Phi, psi and omega in degrees: 000134184251012182079167180283167183301154179294136176267129182236150174237137179253150181266004178216165171306125185279354183247358175199140180215135182230148169190161177273147181240144171284163176308319183292323176294327180295317181290321175301320177297323176303313180298315181293317181295317180298319178296335176260020171064037178283151180262115178273151175209151180286142179213131183308140174063021179241153169264337177218138173213113186214156183215144169220174190303118172088358180206141171234150188225126182230138170243119187271168181305332181289342184100357183275131179266140172234122181247129181220157176121169182296339181251027179301310185302313181299316182296320180288323184280322189254350182237292189300309181285316178284333186260336188245297188268344174061022177238097187268070181267343182261160171091027178279086187257160178207160186269142165303141187294340181254014183285142181243017179303149174290127183205161172255135172249138180226133177207172187234164173220148175100349184302320182264009185255133174294311179269148175092178184279169165261123187241133168245140176243137173233141184222133179247124180209168177192166176049231186298334180299319180294322181293321181289325172298321178295321181295327183268008168091021171301131179201178180310132179298330178300337180267008175248118185267349184261127173291325184296322176293325179298317184295316179295322173292324173302322173293323175294319181297323183290339180273340185239017179200182170242128189233157180216139178232144172237118176247129179252112180298164180304314184299317177299313179308311183295324172299314182293320181296321181297326176283315186276328183067022188204120182301317181299327175295316175302311184295323182290325178301314185293318182288324175297314184299315180292316177300316178298319179295320183284325171301315179303322182284322191257333184074006177288128184246018171242126183235133175243122190237135170300129181290114175239355181193172172306144182305327177303326185298321177284318181303323180293339179272335187289152175256210193303307183286315177306322184292341180270342186279163174268117183254124178248112174260131183213147171290148177051044182293344179294353173290338170284133184300322180288321177292319176301321178297323180293324179296320177295319182294316178300310180301317178298317179292327179291315179296319177297317177293323174302318178298314183296322181289322181293317176297318183297317187256355174071027179226136178274117181269117180288156178277158181113170182262334182191123180191169176303319181302314182293319178297322179296314178294324181293318178294320182295319179292317180291327179291330183268326191237345177085169185290332184289339181274346191297330186290346179274347181232353183222159172278102188279358172281352181291146181294340179306326181282343180299138181088348178251346178250000000 
């Protein structure tokens, strides 16, 4: 059993959509419609008039596009915005809190931590698997203060789902950040890798991700399998039990790597982005190992490192 269908809520009329297009966007739209086998026909006062099953698209001389039909929502979310306008403001969909549909949840840990890796966890679960995780107290990792509890829940999640983690070491993170110049692009790459791997393992094509950037940032990083999936990005996605499970898996992997680094260097690395404890640990590390070694334990793009490098 794969659960009942996903319950969605749309932010606009699902049977009609209008907005202005630039001349360049109109030309791009013509190309996209032709590639998707839309049937074109002349219509007074229009620059473009085309139809496909469930949707009609017209661009008037004023530049305004009008999309109509029962598949308006899908056209706007999967064609118009990602392929033409590049403005993914539509399609903020979300699951009903009681939904048991099969889905992949994805979340990260370490993004706001100066020391340690950046980790993304992805989990696939449905039906009774979700029920069992709820019974055992799976919830957003940020609401769990005990590391031991994180590890215990990670083991429970492993029993009732299929999970995947992608861990970017501090050194690798610093290299990627130097190339991409953007934390969210690095994070999107990690999410895309975890999601892609889990789709291959499970065949699940519904993905819920905690919203960390515009949807296009993630879509551009996805590969063959991820490009075909339905991606739902939402703020506070950890309220979804599967995303919460992913956050726990990511946090567990982060904590394990932090312990490994602390054991290796003989210094307890605090969690967080900036505090007296972090500054003290940074000074102790630099005194013992020097500046050249810092990239192996910390995200040096953080303001915390300013004045020390």
